[in-house]
N, C-alpha and C positions, 0 to 999 in steps of 0.2 A: 469297518475300517475307520480309524479315528484320524481327524485333521490334525495337522501340526499347527501349533500356535503362530509359528513364523509365517506360514503360508497365509494365515488369516490377516496378520499385520501387513504383509506385503500387498495383499489384495485391497485392503482398506486404504493404504497409502496410495496405491495406484488410482483408486477411485477418487481420492482427494486431488491427486496431482492432475488428472484428466481435465476436469472442467476449469481448473485454475490456469492451466496452460492454454486451453482453447478460448477462454474468454477474451484475451487481448486480440486474438485473430478475428473474433466476431465483432470487435469494436472498429476494426478497419472496414468491415462491410457495412455496419450499422453505426454511423457516427454519433448518434444520440444515446447510445449505451454509455453510462458514465464509466470513467476509468477506475473509480473506487480506490484511489491511491491513499486516502485517509484511512479507509477500511484495511487495506493491505498494511499500512503502518501499525494500526492497532493490533492486527493479528501477528504481525512480526514481533511487536513488543511483547505480546503475550507469550509467544514462543521463546523469546530471549529470556524472559523472567522464568519460564518453566524449564529451560534448557533442553528444548525439544529441537535437536539439531536438524532433523529432517524437515520440519515445518519452517524453520529459519531459512534453509536452503530453498524451499518451495517458494516462499514469499519473495526472497531476493531474485529467484529465477523469473518470477512473475514480473517484477520490476524491470529486469533486464529485457525480457521479451517485449514488454510494453514500450520501452524506449526505443528498441531496435525497430519495432513495426511503425512507430509514428515518427521516426527520424529525429528523436530528441537527443540531446547530448548524453552519451552513455555514462553510466555510473552516477548520474546526477541525483536520481532517487536514493540510491545507496548513501551518497554523501549527505543528503538532507536527513535521511532516516537516522544516520549515526549521530549527526549533529543535534538533531532533536532529542534523541534518547539521551546523549551524554549531558547536554546542557540543560534541557528542560524537564525531562521526565522525572527526575528525582525531587525537583522543586514542586512540580504539580502534584505528585503523589504525597509528598510530605504536607503540602498546604491543604489539599482536599482529601477527604476520606471516603467519598461516595464513588463507587466503581464506575457507575454510568456516567457521571459527571467528568471523571478523569478520562474515560474513553472519548467522550465527545470533544472535550477540550484538546486532547491529544490529536484527534483527527483534524480539527479545525486549525490548530497550530501548525501541524505538518503541511496541510493543504496551502496555507498562507506562506509558509516559508519556501514551499516548493514553487509557488507562483512567483515569488520574489526572486528566487534562484534563476528561474527561466527568463524573467524580464531582465535581470542583471546580466545573465549570460548572453542573452540576445543583444543587449546594448553593447557589451564588450565585443562580440563578434560581428556586430552590425548585420544581424539577422533577426527576423521576427518568427518566434516559435509558437506564440499563441496569440489569438485575438481576444483581448479582454472584452467580456460582454456578459450578457445574461447567462450564457451557457456555463460560465464558471460558477455562478450562483447555483445553477441546476446541479452541477457536479458536486459542490459543497453540500447541498441539501441531500443529494443521494448518499454521499459519504456518511452524513450524520444519521440518516435512516438505517444504513447498513450497519453501522456501529451499535446503534440502539437495539436493533433486532437480533444481531448475532454477537 
């Protein structure tokens, strides 16, 4: 009996989807797990460039699950992803030609823009969404390592 190629694709996509959607819930239990938002942006960027609609959906779903679990403003990550991609991605890609440098710079830029978004939104709504401290540097370093390794 021969397996259908569609069944194999569905299984591999499910295996991709499972850990991606379980990781944000693990972060609520273990708060020192980094959110890897820069890594998510770089993977989403790769999926957009390769026109892989399933992976685009998966990474956007990860962002939505992350925001809803942590009580952050919904669709904020999506907004920053789109703004970073539209305004800065083409310029970074045109200026630099080394893939790893582009990935690291994209992740760092995305992380900085998202932190600025949260600080601005918090000031606007008179709420405090994040405590600026060394944990943000840890998250940034984890993002850079994740981008370099994957």
